[in-house]
Residue, then its C-alpha position, 0 to 999 in steps of 0.5 A: m581473527f587475524c588479518p591475512k595481509c598483515g597478521a594483526p589480531n581483529d575481532d571475529n565480527a570485524w569486517k576491516c583490519v584495524q591496522c591495514l584496513t584490508t577487507l576481512q569479510v563483506a561489510p554489513p548492509p547499510v541501515a536505512g535511516g531515511p523517512p519511512v515509506v508512506v503509501p496511502n491505503y484508502l481504507w476509510q474511503a473504501i469502507v464509506c463507498t462500500v456502505c454508502c454507494c455500491w457494496p459489491l464494487g466496494i468489497p474489492a476496494i476494501v480487500y486491496a486497501a487492507q493489503v497495503n500496510t502489510k506489503v509495506v511492512q514486508g518491504d514490498i513497496e511496489g506491491a503496496r503502491n499497486s494495491s493502493k492504486n487498485a484500492k483507489m480505482w475500485c473506490w472511484i468505480a463504487l462511487g461512480s456506480g452508486i451515484a449513477v444508480s441513485l440518479i437513475y432511481a431518482a429519475f424513475m421516481v420523478i417519472s412515476i410520480g409525474l405519470h401518477r398525477r395525470 
């Protein structure tokens, strides 16, 4: 490739002229050299909430948690953060529901034992 301004020979994939520094073609995109993006996926929390607390509400937590790493690899960082936020929310909902149901069950058991002893 020859420079249109000065006529100097350049490599075919050069983006600037070696002699006059005229732009020959669009520069390559900068290489990302920063630290990798880390988005928490809450997968183990989702699994624990599903197994120990409330499985119907833990399933959406697992689904959202499984989406996080895939979206990070695809470059959809905002989508990964959204899935992470949803996974965390469903984990808390499953945990709270499991605790509430356990407390209600314990209260019924205490009341039924108290009534049975009379």
